[in-house]
NULODREN-749173 format. One line per field, with one value per residue (C-alpha): chain; residue in one letter; x, y, z negated. Coordinates in steps of 0.5 Angstrom, whole numbers, plus 500, padded with zeros to 3 digits. Layout:
! residues N
cadena: (A;...)
residuo: (A;...)
c1: (X;...)
c2: (Y;...)
c3: (Z;...)
***
This chain:
! residues 789
cadena: (A;A;A;A;A;A;A;A;A;A;A;A;A;A;A;A;A;A;A;A;A;A;A;A;A;A;A;A;A;A;A;A;A;A;A;A;A;A;A;A;A;A;A;A;A;A;A;A;A;A;A;A;A;A;A;A;A;A;A;A;A;A;A;A;A;A;A;A;A;A;A;A;A;A;A;A;A;A;A;A;A;A;A;A;A;A;A;A;A;A;A;A;A;A;A;A;A;A;A;A;A;A;A;A;A;A;A;A;A;A;A;A;A;A;A;A;A;A;A;A;A;A;A;A;A;A;A;A;A;A;A;A;A;A;A;A;A;A;A;A;A;A;A;A;A;A;A;A;A;A;A;A;A;A;A;A;A;A;A;A;A;A;A;A;A;A;A;A;A;A;A;A;A;A;A;A;A;A;A;A;A;A;A;A;A;A;A;A;A;A;A;A;A;A;A;A;A;A;A;A;A;A;A;A;A;A;A;A;A;A;A;A;A;A;A;A;A;A;A;A;A;A;A;A;A;A;A;A;A;A;A;A;A;A;A;A;A;A;A;A;A;A;A;A;A;A;A;A;A;A;A;A;A;A;A;A;A;A;A;A;A;A;A;A;A;A;A;A;A;A;A;A;A;A;A;A;A;A;A;A;A;A;A;A;A;A;A;A;A;A;A;A;A;A;A;A;A;A;A;A;A;A;A;A;A;A;A;A;A;A;A;A;A;A;A;A;A;A;A;A;A;A;A;A;A;A;A;A;A;A;A;A;A;A;A;A;A;A;A;A;A;A;A;A;A;A;A;A;A;A;A;A;A;A;A;A;A;A;A;A;A;A;A;A;A;A;A;A;A;A;A;A;A;A;A;A;A;A;A;A;A;A;A;A;A;A;A;A;A;A;A;A;A;A;A;A;A;A;A;A;A;A;A;A;A;A;A;A;A;A;A;A;A;A;A;A;A;A;A;A;A;A;A;A;A;A;A;A;A;A;A;A;A;A;A;A;A;A;A;A;A;A;A;A;A;A;A;A;A;A;A;A;A;A;A;A;A;A;A;A;A;A;A;A;A;A;A;A;A;A;A;A;A;A;A;A;A;A;A;A;A;A;A;A;A;A;A;A;A;A;A;A;A;A;A;A;A;A;A;A;A;A;A;A;A;A;A;A;A;A;A;A;A;A;A;A;A;A;A;A;A;A;A;A;A;A;A;A;A;A;A;A;A;A;A;A;A;A;A;A;A;A;A;A;A;A;A;A;A;A;A;A;A;A;A;A;A;A;A;A;A;A;A;A;A;A;A;A;A;A;A;A;A;A;A;A;A;A;A;A;A;A;A;A;A;A;A;A;A;A;A;A;A;A;A;A;A;A;A;A;A;A;A;A;A;A;A;A;A;A;A;A;A;A;A;A;A;A;A;A;A;A;A;A;A;A;A;A;A;A;A;A;A;A;A;A;A;A;A;A;A;A;A;A;A;A;A;A;A;A;A;A;A;A;A;A;A;A;A;A;A;A;A;A;A;A;A;A;A;A;A;A;A;A;A;A;A;A;A;A;A;A;A;A;A;A;A;A;A;A;A;A;A;A;A;A;A;A;A;A;A;A;A;A;A;A;A;A;A;A;A;A;A;A;A;A;A;A;A;A;A;A;A;A;A;A;A;A;A;A;A;A;A;A;A;A;A;A;A;A;A;A;A;A;A;A;A;A;A;A;A;A;A;A;A;A;A;A;A;A;A;A;A;A;A;A;A;A;A;A;A;A;A;A;A;A;A;A;A;A;A;A;A;A;A;A;A;A;A)
residuo: (M;D;Q;E;K;G;V;G;H;Y;T;R;S;D;N;D;G;L;Y;W;K;S;Y;Y;K;H;L;L;L;L;A;Y;Q;S;F;G;V;V;Y;G;D;L;A;T;S;P;L;Y;V;Y;K;S;T;F;S;G;R;L;H;G;F;Q;D;E;E;A;I;F;G;A;F;S;L;I;F;W;T;F;T;L;V;P;L;I;K;Y;V;F;I;V;L;T;A;D;D;N;G;E;G;G;T;F;A;L;Y;S;L;L;C;R;H;A;N;L;S;L;L;P;N;Q;Q;A;A;D;E;E;L;S;T;Y;Y;R;P;G;Y;T;S;R;S;M;T;S;S;P;L;K;R;F;L;D;K;H;K;K;I;R;T;A;L;L;L;V;V;L;F;G;A;C;M;V;I;G;D;G;V;L;T;P;A;I;A;V;L;S;S;I;S;G;L;Q;V;R;A;H;G;L;S;N;D;V;V;V;L;L;C;C;I;V;L;V;G;L;F;A;L;Q;H;R;G;T;H;G;V;A;V;L;F;A;P;I;V;I;I;W;L;L;C;I;G;A;I;G;L;Y;N;V;I;H;W;N;P;R;V;Y;Q;A;L;S;P;Y;Y;I;V;K;F;F;R;V;T;G;K;Y;G;W;L;S;L;G;G;I;L;L;C;I;T;G;S;E;A;M;F;A;D;L;G;H;F;T;A;A;S;I;R;V;A;F;A;T;L;I;Y;P;C;M;V;L;Q;Y;M;G;Q;A;A;Y;L;S;K;N;V;S;S;I;H;I;S;F;Y;A;S;I;P;Q;P;V;F;W;P;V;F;L;V;A;T;L;A;A;I;V;A;S;Q;A;V;I;S;A;T;F;S;I;V;K;Q;C;L;A;L;G;C;F;P;R;V;K;V;V;H;T;S;R;W;I;Y;G;Q;I;Y;I;P;E;I;N;W;I;L;M;V;L;C;L;A;V;T;I;G;F;R;D;T;N;L;I;G;N;A;Y;G;I;A;C;I;V;V;M;F;V;T;T;C;L;M;S;L;I;I;V;F;V;W;Q;K;N;V;G;F;A;L;L;F;L;I;F;F;G;I;I;E;G;A;Y;L;S;S;S;M;V;K;V;P;Q;G;G;W;V;P;L;V;L;S;F;F;F;M;F;V;M;Y;V;W;H;Y;G;T;R;R;K;Y;L;F;D;V;Q;N;K;V;S;M;K;W;I;L;T;L;G;P;S;L;G;I;V;R;V;P;G;I;G;L;I;Y;T;E;L;V;N;G;V;P;S;I;F;S;H;F;V;T;N;L;P;A;F;H;K;I;L;V;F;V;C;V;K;S;V;P;V;P;Y;V;S;S;D;E;R;Y;L;I;G;R;I;G;P;R;A;Y;R;M;Y;R;C;I;V;R;Y;G;Y;K;D;V;Q;K;D;D;D;N;F;E;D;H;L;V;M;S;I;A;E;F;I;Q;M;E;A;E;E;P;G;S;S;G;S;V;D;G;S;F;D;G;R;M;A;V;V;R;T;S;E;R;R;S;A;L;V;V;R;D;A;D;G;D;T;K;E;E;S;T;T;V;R;S;S;K;S;D;T;L;Q;S;L;Q;S;L;Y;E;H;E;S;P;I;I;S;R;R;R;T;V;Q;F;E;L;P;L;M;S;E;M;D;P;Q;V;R;E;E;L;G;A;L;V;E;A;K;E;A;G;V;A;Y;I;L;G;H;S;Y;I;K;A;R;K;N;S;S;F;I;K;K;F;A;I;D;V;A;Y;S;F;L;R;K;N;C;R;G;P;S;V;A;L;N;I;P;H;I;S;L;I;E;V;G;M;I;Y;Y;V)
c1: (859;859;855;850;849;847;854;854;859;866;873;879;881;874;874;880;878;871;875;880;875;872;878;879;872;872;879;877;871;875;880;874;872;879;879;874;875;883;885;882;887;893;889;888;895;896;891;897;903;907;904;907;914;916;913;918;925;925;921;927;929;923;926;926;932;929;922;924;929;922;919;925;924;916;917;922;919;912;916;920;915;908;910;917;915;907;906;911;913;909;902;904;905;897;895;889;887;888;893;895;899;896;896;904;903;899;903;909;905;904;910;915;911;912;904;902;895;894;890;893;892;895;889;888;894;890;885;885;887;893;899;899;899;905;907;906;909;914;916;919;926;930;934;939;934;928;931;933;926;923;928;927;920;921;923;916;913;917;914;907;908;911;905;900;904;903;895;895;898;892;888;891;890;882;883;888;886;879;881;887;883;876;880;885;879;874;879;880;874;879;882;876;872;878;874;872;875;879;874;869;872;873;866;864;869;866;860;862;866;860;855;861;861;854;852;857;852;849;855;859;855;849;853;860;857;858;865;869;867;868;876;877;873;878;885;883;881;888;892;889;891;898;899;896;900;907;905;903;908;914;916;923;920;921;929;927;925;933;935;941;936;935;943;943;936;940;946;943;938;943;939;932;932;932;927;922;922;916;912;915;913;905;905;906;900;894;899;898;891;893;895;891;884;887;881;876;880;885;892;892;886;890;896;892;888;895;899;894;891;894;901;901;895;899;906;902;899;905;909;905;904;912;911;906;909;917;913;909;913;909;903;906;901;895;899;893;888;892;894;886;885;879;874;874;875;869;867;874;873;866;870;876;871;867;874;876;870;871;878;876;870;875;880;874;872;879;879;874;877;884;880;876;882;885;879;880;888;885;888;882;876;870;866;860;861;855;856;853;852;848;852;859;862;867;864;863;861;864;859;864;870;866;864;871;874;869;871;878;877;874;879;885;881;879;885;891;887;892;893;901;901;895;901;906;903;900;906;908;902;904;911;910;906;911;916;913;911;918;920;916;917;923;921;916;921;926;920;914;917;923;929;936;937;941;935;931;937;937;930;930;937;934;927;929;934;929;923;929;930;923;922;927;925;918;921;923;917;914;914;910;904;907;906;899;899;905;899;894;898;901;894;891;896;896;888;891;896;893;887;891;896;890;886;893;894;886;887;894;890;885;890;894;887;885;880;883;880;880;876;870;871;870;864;861;856;852;857;855;848;842;842;836;833;836;843;848;853;859;863;870;877;880;881;882;882;876;876;876;870;866;868;865;859;858;859;854;849;845;843;845;843;844;848;854;858;864;864;871;869;877;880;885;890;887;883;877;875;870;864;866;872;869;866;872;867;870;868;870;870;866;860;855;858;854;860;862;867;865;870;868;874;873;878;881;876;870;864;860;852;847;842;846;843;848;844;842;848;851;846;848;855;854;850;854;860;857;856;863;865;861;863;871;872;879;881;877;873;878;875;879;885;885;887;886;887;879;877;874;873;865;864;858;857;858;853;849;843;845;838;832;831;823;821;817;810;812;813;818;817;821;820;822;822;819;822;817;819;821;818;812;806;809;816;813;808;814;818;813;812;820;820;814;817;824;825;832;829;822;826;830;828;825;826;826;830;828;831;830;828;834;835;843;843;848;843;848;848;840;840;846;843;835;839;841;834;830;836;834;826;827;832;839;842;848;852;858;863;862;870;873;880;885;892;896;898;905;904;909;906;906;902;896;895;894;890;887;886;886;884;878;876;877;872;867;866;866;861;860;861;854;852;860;857;850;847;840;839;833;838;843;846;852;856;861;868;875;881;887;893)
c2: (171;175;169;170;178;175;177;170;164;167;164;167;171;175;175;179;184;185;187;191;195;196;198;203;206;207;210;215;217;218;222;226;228;230;235;239;237;236;241;248;251;249;250;258;260;262;269;271;268;273;279;277;276;282;286;290;290;286;291;294;287;287;283;278;275;275;274;267;265;266;261;257;257;256;250;246;247;246;239;237;238;237;231;228;229;229;225;220;220;223;219;212;214;213;211;206;210;217;222;229;232;227;221;221;223;217;213;215;214;207;205;208;209;217;217;223;220;217;212;208;199;193;191;197;194;188;192;191;198;199;196;196;189;184;189;188;190;185;186;193;194;197;201;206;212;209;207;215;217;213;216;223;225;232;230;226;233;237;233;234;241;241;237;242;248;245;244;251;253;249;253;260;257;257;264;266;262;264;272;271;267;271;278;275;273;279;284;283;288;293;290;292;297;302;306;301;303;298;299;296;290;289;290;285;280;281;279;273;271;272;268;262;262;262;257;251;249;246;242;241;234;238;242;238;235;242;244;238;241;248;246;242;248;253;248;247;255;257;251;254;261;259;255;261;266;261;261;268;272;269;262;261;262;253;255;257;250;249;250;254;260;260;260;267;269;269;272;278;279;277;278;281;274;271;275;274;267;268;270;264;259;261;256;250;252;247;241;239;238;232;229;232;229;223;219;221;219;213;215;212;217;224;221;220;227;231;228;228;235;239;238;240;245;248;249;252;257;259;258;263;269;268;269;274;278;278;282;286;288;293;288;285;287;285;279;274;278;282;276;273;274;279;275;271;275;275;268;266;272;268;261;264;267;260;256;261;259;252;253;257;251;246;249;251;243;241;246;243;236;238;241;235;230;236;234;227;227;231;238;242;245;240;244;241;237;236;230;234;228;221;218;221;220;225;231;236;243;246;252;255;255;257;264;265;263;268;274;273;272;279;282;280;282;289;290;288;289;287;280;282;283;277;273;274;271;265;263;263;258;254;253;251;245;243;243;240;234;233;232;227;224;222;219;215;213;209;207;205;203;201;204;206;212;214;214;219;223;225;226;230;234;235;238;240;245;246;249;252;257;258;258;263;268;268;270;276;278;277;285;286;281;274;275;274;266;266;270;266;260;261;264;256;253;255;254;247;246;248;244;238;240;241;234;231;233;231;224;224;226;220;216;217;217;211;207;201;195;193;198;196;189;191;195;188;187;193;198;200;203;202;198;200;197;201;202;207;209;213;216;216;217;211;205;201;202;206;213;217;220;214;214;221;219;213;218;223;220;215;209;207;203;195;194;200;201;205;208;211;214;214;216;211;213;210;214;209;204;199;197;190;193;199;195;193;190;188;186;190;186;179;177;178;185;187;192;192;197;198;202;206;207;212;213;220;221;218;222;219;220;223;217;211;208;207;204;198;197;197;192;187;187;187;181;177;179;174;169;169;169;163;159;161;161;160;166;172;173;173;173;173;172;180;181;187;184;182;186;183;185;184;184;186;182;175;176;170;170;172;177;176;183;186;192;196;196;189;182;176;170;167;164;168;170;177;181;185;193;196;202;207;209;215;215;211;217;222;218;217;225;227;222;225;232;230;229;226;221;219;218;212;205;203;196;191;186;179;172;167;160;155;150;149;156;156;159;164;166;167;170;175;177;177;183;187;186;189;194;196;196;200;205;208;213;217;219;225;229;236;237;244;243;248;248;247;253;252;251;256;262;259;252;257;262;255;252;257;262;260;253;254;259;254;249;254;256;250;245;241;234;231;235;232;226;225;224;225;231;228;222;225;226;231;231;237;235;239;237;240;238)
c3: (531;538;541;536;537;545;548;551;552;553;553;548;554;554;547;547;553;549;543;545;549;543;539;545;545;538;538;543;539;534;537;540;534;530;534;531;524;525;530;529;525;530;536;534;532;540;537;534;534;539;535;529;531;535;529;524;525;532;535;538;542;547;553;557;554;547;549;552;546;542;547;546;538;538;543;539;532;535;537;531;526;529;533;531;523;522;528;528;521;516;518;517;509;508;501;504;510;506;507;504;498;493;497;497;490;488;492;488;481;483;487;482;476;476;474;468;467;459;460;465;465;467;470;474;477;480;484;491;494;489;492;500;503;501;496;488;482;481;488;486;485;480;483;479;482;479;472;472;473;468;462;463;463;465;472;472;469;475;480;478;478;485;487;483;487;494;492;491;496;500;497;499;505;504;503;508;515;516;514;519;524;525;524;529;534;533;534;541;543;542;548;552;547;547;542;537;531;526;520;525;526;519;518;523;521;513;517;519;513;509;514;514;506;505;510;506;501;507;509;515;518;522;526;526;533;536;533;538;544;542;541;547;551;547;549;557;556;554;557;564;563;561;567;571;568;569;576;577;573;571;574;571;564;565;563;556;554;554;546;549;549;542;541;545;542;535;538;541;535;529;522;525;529;522;520;525;524;519;526;530;523;525;531;526;521;520;522;516;517;521;515;510;514;515;511;516;523;524;525;532;534;531;535;541;540;540;545;551;549;544;545;553;553;547;550;556;553;549;556;559;554;555;562;561;556;560;566;561;555;552;551;546;540;544;547;547;550;554;558;559;567;567;570;564;559;555;555;552;547;545;545;542;536;535;535;530;525;527;525;518;517;516;512;507;507;506;500;497;497;494;488;487;487;482;478;479;476;470;473;474;470;470;477;480;487;491;497;503;507;507;512;512;506;503;506;499;497;490;489;485;489;495;493;490;496;499;495;495;503;504;499;503;510;507;503;509;515;519;522;521;513;513;517;512;507;511;514;506;504;510;510;503;504;509;505;498;504;506;499;497;504;502;495;499;504;497;493;497;504;500;505;503;500;506;510;505;505;513;513;507;510;518;516;510;514;519;513;509;515;515;508;507;512;510;502;505;507;500;499;505;504;502;494;496;496;491;486;488;487;480;477;480;477;470;471;473;468;462;463;464;458;453;456;455;448;447;448;445;439;439;440;434;430;432;428;426;427;419;417;422;420;413;414;416;423;420;420;413;416;419;426;430;436;443;446;444;449;446;451;450;454;450;454;447;440;437;438;432;433;432;424;424;427;422;416;419;422;417;423;429;434;435;441;441;448;448;455;458;466;468;474;477;482;488;493;492;488;491;487;486;481;478;472;466;461;454;447;441;434;432;437;431;432;438;440;447;451;458;464;469;474;481;485;487;493;490;488;483;485;481;483;481;476;471;465;470;473;466;462;468;468;460;461;466;462;456;460;463;456;454;460;459;451;452;457;452;458;463;471;477;473;471;463;459;452;451;458;465;472;473;481;482;489;485;480;477;474;467;466;472;474;477;478;473;478;480;479;479;482;477;470;464;458;457;452;448;448;440;443;440;444;442;445;451;452;452;456;462;462;462;468;471;471;472;480;479;475;478;484;481;481;475;473;467;465;463;461;466;462;463;458;459;456;450;444;442;449;450;443;445;451;448;443;450;453;447;447;453;453;446;450;451;448;451;445;446;442;442;441;439;440;436;435;429;424;425;432;437;440;447;445;441;446;451;447;442;448;455;455;450;455;461;457;455;462;466;466;460;460;459;466;469;467;469;463;462;457;453;451;449;442;441;434;433;432;431;434;431;436)
***
């Protein structure tokens, strides 16, 4: 293959050399790019760590011994948590290259059956990304812990609540990170401009924040090329300044690398030293981003970036600040900017401000991703998700969340006006996310890695004690600003759980009130009504059976389409679903009924694009299913060994010519039988007018389907394909239930409040299902129905 590309003739060793050269080049490129996305938050921590540590009760212990002890704490915390825990352990627990809290939860859902998603199928386990290589459902160990979890559903609910709480804390990071990073950087002006009031600093900070959030809709891809150089320059600056301060002010500071200074620190400061851990904690804020942003990079590239630049530069900076403060104790409240040599102050201030903006941008983007994943798991109301980059998959923008974050961020900045108070809130948000990751990782070690429970307990106890100490210290500061992430998290968690509860209750109602197949068969092929030309797409959340809303349609509509397709768009607990495995097609009832089921599967990081021509993909998939079913009558429509009753995976890359496709304005060279459209001239003119006025529809590629002239095709198959093509030419109607959910009269007060008030409010104020599913408005039919749950 390489010879065809012009590489030339070479031996196997040459081939290996080229491979490793290309690998290392790609690795270094990803490591370079990761600086601007992953490490912005972690790299800006030196702006406020020492100031937050020595505020409050530790104010009376500002001497060299205390400063050395604080640096020793920072060094060992920075070594144990980001380096040991994340770089060496957590980064290996990826979900098909994806990281973050939801990636861990997704792995547990698949390997330990902990999912609460109600519409899961056996066919989902056949997805190529469902299990890790060499791992199948048959290899799952039936350990006592697994049997215990299987028995107790409440534990699975508690696990979901823990994951949602961690996700809400990440959203809290999206509020607090821009506030503390931008305010800390701009407050450096007061070091040189002594007459500058705090009000002016807050005003400048608010202007920067408004501009930052206002530009989010443009996406990060346009300026992302500048992010990595800014952070790298920032790291080199703080590393060089730290080294200068060590040499110039106090070379003895290297002795504080010994953990003995931690013992001395707590011996002298006592409980006040324990309270100061909330400030020390800020040195590792942003560590979670190494795992959360794994999907855009590789574990090796993140490790290379951390080991080569992040770790040495950050250690040098903290060491340099400690050396400076040991000789200038009175400057602790402005420790970072005070330690900068005067000749380079303004260049460093400019780079610090830019680095703070980069850090804020990365956290805001991560918040969008978290909300998108909650949305995919049915735990967040429907919001608009915009794909901002044509080339970089996964970069999204959510307008509603963006403006909510901006308002909350400005409120925190104006309300607190102090980095110490914001730091108290910020520390709680970060340590809770880390603690949730530690708990989930202990389960990953048992269920996914299949290691001994002892290893999981060792991991949980070791890092749990470290993070528990920081968490306990941070919780003491709840009255001093720490209440902010807790209030935000409980609010968002209430929204998420209410939405998940209402959605699940609605699904269970559909399951319990499914239409019996016996009733449908008694109606006959005509279903007891007039069958008119066209395709009717009936959207439902059920993956099997016929929903009760169908009987509602049949009894209220005098006519129905000749082709009926029950469409279920669902999420599966994998990050991405290949387009080859997206469509699961089946038949409902006998062939003469012309009723099909189509399940469209998306991963929790997949983005449904507006320009996907769903109708054409659907018709081709059904046509392929019809032909496969005729060729393999004994397998009930199976393909590639994927079974789910009468369902079959239709792989787009392996499609055969069940139908001939040609552009509406062009011709095809293959012989075909054209099926005449049953649309009237009036309907065709109305459709042309609509397509002309609609920019989205006009951009789509318009195609027509025709039957190939194949003498060996079965007559029944040809007849069914002909009916499908004729129905497509007649038009496609999208039939959606406009549901109203109400609690039963005998329900408890809490349930009535959750369903009739909270869920009803969220449903009315979120995006409608037709908008979320990209359904053309001109083709939409909605029928109202009340669910009593």
